[in-house]
N, C-alpha and C positions, 0 to 999 in steps of 0.2 A: 304540299303539307309543308308548310314552312315551320320554322323551327323558333323554339322562345329563342328573346335575342339571348345571341354569345360574346364573348370578345373578341374581339375581330386581332387585336394584336396579340400573339404567342406569346410576350410579355404579362400582360392580364389576362392569359386561361395557362398554355401546360408549365411554364417557367413564373408565376408570380411568387412563388417560395423562393425563390431565387433572388429576387429582385425587388419585394415591397417593402424593403427600406429605404427605394429610393422616395414610391410612390407618398408619404411623407412632405415630401419637398418640393416634389418637380409635378406634384401632378396639379388638376386647375385648381381643387382645393388648397392642396398646401399653399399656393400663388397666395390665393384669397385670403389663407388667413395672414399671408406676410402683410397681403397691402394693408387687411388689418392693422396688423404690427405697426406700420408707418406710418398710418393716417392716426391711432390711437397716441404713439411717441411723439407725431409733429405737435397732436392738442395739449400736451402737455406739455411739449419745450414750450411754448407761445406760455402759457401760463403760468410757468414756471415766472418767467420775465414777466408776465403780469402786461402782457401788450393788449394793446386797445384798452386798458381798464380793468381788463380781466384780471381774476383776483386769484395765485395760486391756488392748486386744489389742497386739499388735506393728504397727507399720507394712508388713508383710507378709501377717500377714492381714486386715489392712483392704479393702489391696487385691486381695485373694481374693474376699474377703466383694462389696466392688461390681463384681468384674469375670464375679459375676451376670449384673448387671443392665445391663453392657456389652455379657456376649456374648449375651445373651437370645436366642434363636431359635425353630426349629421343635420342637427334641426339648424343649428347652423347655414349649411351648405345649401341644404333647400330652401331658407328664407333669402339667401343670396339668390338662388336661383329665381326666384317669383321677382323680387329687383329688375333683376336684370330680364327678365320676358316684362319687363312694362320700359326700360331704359334703354334696351339693344344696345345699351352701353356698361364691361366688367367693371370700370373703375370707376361711373357716376355711380351702382348699383354699391358698390363696398361703402360710397362716402355716406346714402340714404341708410344702408347696414348703420355705419356708427351714428348716426345723428339718431337714429330709435333705440339705439342702448345707449346715450346720452341721456335720454327720455325715461328710458326704464329706470335708470341713476340717477332721475333730479336734476339732470347738469344741460336742461336746454339750455341756460344761460350764456352756456360755451358752445352751442351747436355750429354759433359761423365761422368757429375759430379749426372748424372741420374740414378740409382739402383745403385751407384757405393761400391764396396765391398761389398754389400749386397747379399746375397741367399733369395730364393722365401719364404721363413719360415720367414723372420727379416721384411717384408712388411705385409706377410698374417699375423704371430701372432699377430704386433699391430695394426692393423686392423678389427679382428675380437674384440680382448679388446674393442680397441673403439666402433665397433658396440654391440657388450653386452651389455659394459657399460653403454650404449645409451638405449637403447630396454629397461635396466632391470632398470635403476633407474628414466628415463626421460618416460615409457611409461606403462609397467606392474606395478611397485612400486604405479604407483598414484592411478591406480584401485584396487592394495588392501589394499592403504590403504581408499577410500572408503570404503570400506566392513567391515576395523576398525568399520568406526565413525559410519556407522549403525548399529555397532552392543553395541557402546560401548552410544550410542543417547538411544536403548531400554533398554539398560542395566541400564541406570536412570530412562526412564520414569518408568519401572516398576516393580523398584525396590524393594516396598511394594509389590505387587500381587502375592498372593501367588497361586502354584502347588504342586501337589503330583508326588512325584518324584515314579522313578523305576528305581531299582536296580532288575536287571536281569529279565528284564518285570514285574518284582511284582510292587505292593504299596510299598511305602519307605516313608523315612523318610521326609515331607514336605520340597522346598525349597523355594523361589521367580521366577519371570519368570526371575524378573531385575541380580538377583544372574547368573540364568544362563549365560544367554546372555553374563554379566559377562565374566566368565570363556572362551567364544570363546574370547571375544576379549582381554582378556590378553594373553592366548596362542599365538594368531596371534600376536600379537603387539613382545612377545620376540623375535622368529622369522623375523619378518619387522626391529628389529633393527641389526642381525646379517647379513641379506642380506643389508640394508644400508650399512654397514660395512666393506661390501666384498670388499677385496683388486683386482683387475687385474692390474697384470703384464705382462709385456713386456721381450723381450730380443732382444737385434742387435749387435751380432756378429759372424755374421759369419755364411760360409758353417757348422763348427762343434762344433760353440760355442767359438772357440780357438784364434779370432782376426786375423787368418794368414794374408790374405791378405791385412787386412788394414797395418799389419807392414811390408808387405812387400812393399807395397806402401811409406807408409812414418813412419818411424821406432822412429822416433825422437816425435810423438805425444804420450801421453798421451788417449791411444783412450778409454782405461774402463769409466775416467771421459766423451769421448765425447761422448759415446754409454750410460752414466748413464743423462747426461744432457739430452739427445735429448730425450728419452724413458719419463722420469719425465715431457718435457716441452708438451706432450702430454696429461700429466692426468696421468697416468698409474705408475706404479712399477717395478722400476728397475729389473729384473730379473741377476744376475751377472754369476749361472753359470745354461750350461744348456748343449745339444746335439746340432742338426741343429736347433728343434724345442725350442718351449718354452713349456713346462713340461705341460703342461694344468692345473697342481692340484689349481690353484685357478678356476678354472671349473668346477670341480669335486667339491669343495666345493661349487658354488655358487648353479650348481642343484639339490645339495645334501637338502640346505638349499631350493628351490622354490620347490624341490619335499615333503619336506615334510609341508610348507607350504600347497600347492595341499591338502593331507592326511587328515591334520586337517580339513579344507574347505569342505572336503570328508566327514569327521566326523559332521562337522554341519549339510551337504545338509540333509544325511539320517535324522539324529535327527528332523533337522524341519519337512521333510516330514511323519516320524511317529504324531509330537506333531498333526500335520492338518489329519491326518488317527483318532487319536485318537480323535478330535472335539478340542483338547487345540487350535489352529493356524486356521484362519476361510481362507476364500481365496477369496480375493473381486473378484467380477464378471467381466471383460472389455469388452466393448463395442463391439460388434460382433466377439469378440471370440466365438469356438465352441473347446467341451470340447469331444467329440467322436461324431463319425461319424451314429452313430445310439442312442447313451443313449443323451437327452436334457438335461438332471438335472447338466451331468459332470460338474465339473473346477477341472481338474487335474492337478497335484503340479511340471508341467512339466519345470520349471525353475530350480528345483534343482533337476528331473534326469539328465536336459540337462546338469547340473555343473558335476554331478558324472558318466557320464560319460565322457565327454573331461577332466577331474579330475585326473583320472585312465590311460587315455590315454597318457596325457601330465607325469606323472610321471613317467610312463615307459617307454616313450622315455628321459626324463630326469636319468632316473636310468640307461638306456641301454649310455647314453652317458658320463654320471660317471666313466662307469667300463671303457669304448674302451678307450677313452682320457689321459688317468696315465699312458699308456703302448703303448711304441715304442720303437719296435726292434734294438739293438744297439743304433746307432746314427740318425736312421729316418729312419722311414717309412710313409706310406700315406695310414693307415687305418684311421687316423684321416681324412682325407679333406675332403671324405665322408659325415663320420659322423657330422660330423661341419655347413654340409650342413643343417642338419633337426633343427638344435638350432633353431628355425625361428617357426617350426613346435610345437615344447617342446614348447616353450613360446605362442604361439598362441592357444593351446587347454587350454592353462592354462588360458590364459587371457580372451578367450569364457569364461569359466565357471565361472571368477569373474563375469563377462557380466550378465549373467543367474542367478545369486546370486545379486548381486544387485538389477535387475529388482523383483525380484521372493519378497526380503522383502521390494521392496512399493505396493507390491499386498499382503499382508496381511494383517490381524489385530488379537490381541490376545481376546479369549472368554473368557476371566473373566466370567462370569457363568458358561460356561462347567468346570471350573478346580475348582469351589469352588464347582458344587453339586459333580465333584467326590471325590473331599475331604472331604463332608459331607460324602458320602457311605463307609467312607477308618478308622474308627472313630480307627482300632483296631492300625493301624501305632501308638498309643500314648503306645503303650505299651512301648518301646524302654524307653520313658520317669519318665513313672512308674515305671517300674523295678530299673530304674539307682539314681530318689528320695530314694525307697524305701532303696538301696544299699548308698547312703548318710545318713539316717536315724538308718540304723542297725549301722554304724562306728558312729555317734555324739548319741550313744546310749538308741534313742529314739525307737526304734522297736528293737521284737526281735523273727523278722520273718526269718527263714532259705531256703533260697533257692528260693530268688525273681525273677531271670531268668525264671524258671524251674514256679515257680506260673504262672507267665505271660504268659509264654511257651504255659501253658495249656489251659488258659483261650482262648488265641486268632489265635492260628496259625493254617493254613491252614480252618475258617471259619472268617466270620464278627463280630462284635462287634460293638451293636449301643451306643448312648450315652448316651441312659438309663443303659444297663447292663455296662459300664464302670464308668459311677457315683459311680452306686448301689456299683459297684464292690472294688474302693476309698474310701467312706464311710464306708465300714465294715471293712478297715487298720489298723492293729498296727501301726500305726505310727500321728507323731506331728498335730496339728495342723494347725499351721503354712502350711506346706507343702499336707496336705491334701489340706488347699483352695487352695493354686496354682493349685494341677492335677483336683480339680474338675472346675475350670475356664477352666481350659487349652482348647482349638479346633484342631481340625486337622489345619484349619486356623493359626491359630495363633502360631503352632508348630513348625516356621521357625527360633529359634537361634538367631543367628546373620547375617542371609543372608544380608536383608536390607542394614547393614551400611557394609558389604564386598565390595558391590558395587563401595566403596569410595576408593578404592585401584588401582582402574582404573589410 
């Protein structure tokens, strides 16, 4: 027995609440609404210039036309589907839909200015630029900002909380929790600035980017100026040199930046997962939640595991889009058409990961006592400090010790050394009294250098 129609993608099923904001822009309906907007604005632009003897529309007529875009809903989606079933061409269906609205509004006299001198890509490239810009900056970026804000807050809150570092998975020079979270925030913040500063390019120059039909219809007009004004009026950056398509380089740049953000977030998720497994970070039990169907004690780090998987999927899709979209055979082929329909999927998996990381960060606490215990079990990490101080003492003429690194390597490498052993070792060193006192007073928990102060660079 077959099931009733079901969503194939988990983004449209299980995870829809986390990503639904994207659907307003990157769905087929969102793209069609943007296409209608471009067609409407182009018609208004032409009548404003009294092109081909047309008269400027009244403000009421313009408002009525623009309301077609703002009021675009299910009935319009259904009507477009009927047109496309006949045309077998999505942009031509939009043209017929706009013409029908002109008839409804008594504006048949300017109907031939609908889609005037346009190739489908003149409409499509601007529509994708508008929808991707809105999705990236108005939906995805605020969620990304929230993650950065959370890490920044954790960095300041725990700037003085010492933590044993691990390089190559082995105990290393201590840091603070705040400084480590500040690293995440700083990395993400740099990428955020690049994404926020992205250009969204558009072309409006006809079948092969030459304005040939435009010039044939009206050779006296400065069509490049008209094109530039129209594209910039939509809030986009004008691209003067293209083939039939806008070259999609801006898309590749944007998707590479978002994929970069994904990969940094993936690193963050694996780090937090590891800190949880080490006991440095505790998970706060959620009422009614189950960690295992058979092991009642478990609280699994599912938020960060889910984020990992979705970040990997998103990055793979964005990489594919970046690679595919920058190539078009000669003046046009359709490989970009199918590829661009997956932009929303790529953003969706990233947005889902951001949602999981945000929720995950709200369900953890810093286990400072576990960190303190681990620091106290690893006094050998002070070997770096001791041998470095000895080197300074030798240079200052206050010590005759030879090869202090080898001396500390012999003392600490491959086995644990406790406080008593290190204090005794330092007391017996041929170094100045002031240096000796500093080393004796040092503990793994206080050997954090400028870590607390570095948080101020956020």
